[in-house]
N, C-alpha and C positions, 0 to 999 in steps of 0.2 A: 504494500500500500504506500509506504513512504517513497519507494523507488518510483512509482507511478506519479506521485505528487511532485517529486523533484524533476521528473521528465517533463511534466506539463509546465512547471515554472520555467525550466530551461527553454522550452519551446516558445513560451510567451516572451521571454527576454530576448531570444534570438530574433523573433519577429519584430519586436520593438526596435532593436538595433538595426534591423533591415529597413524599417521605416525611417529611422533617423538618417541612415546612409542614403536612402532614396531622396530625402529632402536636401541633403548636402550635395548630392550629385545634380539635382535639378537646379540648384542655385549656382554651383561652381562649374559644372561640366568637366570636372577633373576625373581622370581615369582611375586613380586610387579609390575614390568614393564608389565608383562603379564596381571595382573589384571587391570592396567590402560588402556592398549590397548583395552581390552574387554569393559571396562566401557565407554571409549570414542566412541567406535563403537556403543554401545547400545544407548548412548546419541544422536548420529547422527541419528540412526533409529527412536528414539522418536521424534526428531525435524522434520524428514521427514514426519512422520505420522501427526504431528501437522500442518505442512505446507500444506499437502494435505487436511486436514480437513478445514483449513482456505480458501483454494481455492475451497472448496466444491466438490472436486473430490471423497471424501469419505463421503457418506451420513449417515453412522451409527455413533452412539455415541461410541467413542473410549476412553473415559475418564478412564475407568478401565484399559485398556491396557497401556495407557501412564503413569498412576499412578504406575502400577506394574513395568514398565521399569525404572521410576525414583527411585523407592525403590531399584531395583537391581543395578542401577548405584551407588547409595549412599552406598550400602553394599559393592560393589567392591572397591570403593574409601576407605572405612574404612579398608578393608582387605589389601589394598596396603600400608596404613600408619601404620598398626599394627606392633608393635615391638614384636619380638619373643624372 
């Protein structure tokens, strides 16, 4: 029960950060803000898949998919902080 609550709170936080990144991108049109927006949306997708797996709505092993999403999120975060 606590794990599901933490997953929902994390999902809400990631969607909130995605919204903030969207507003920042619309105002500045800077590429790092777009990378952050995509990263937070992908993180929300990953947490949704994790929560559905915990609730046993998804019966398959999705460890590979969630690991790939984590790697993509970290790569996008790295791109957003990269100085050019």
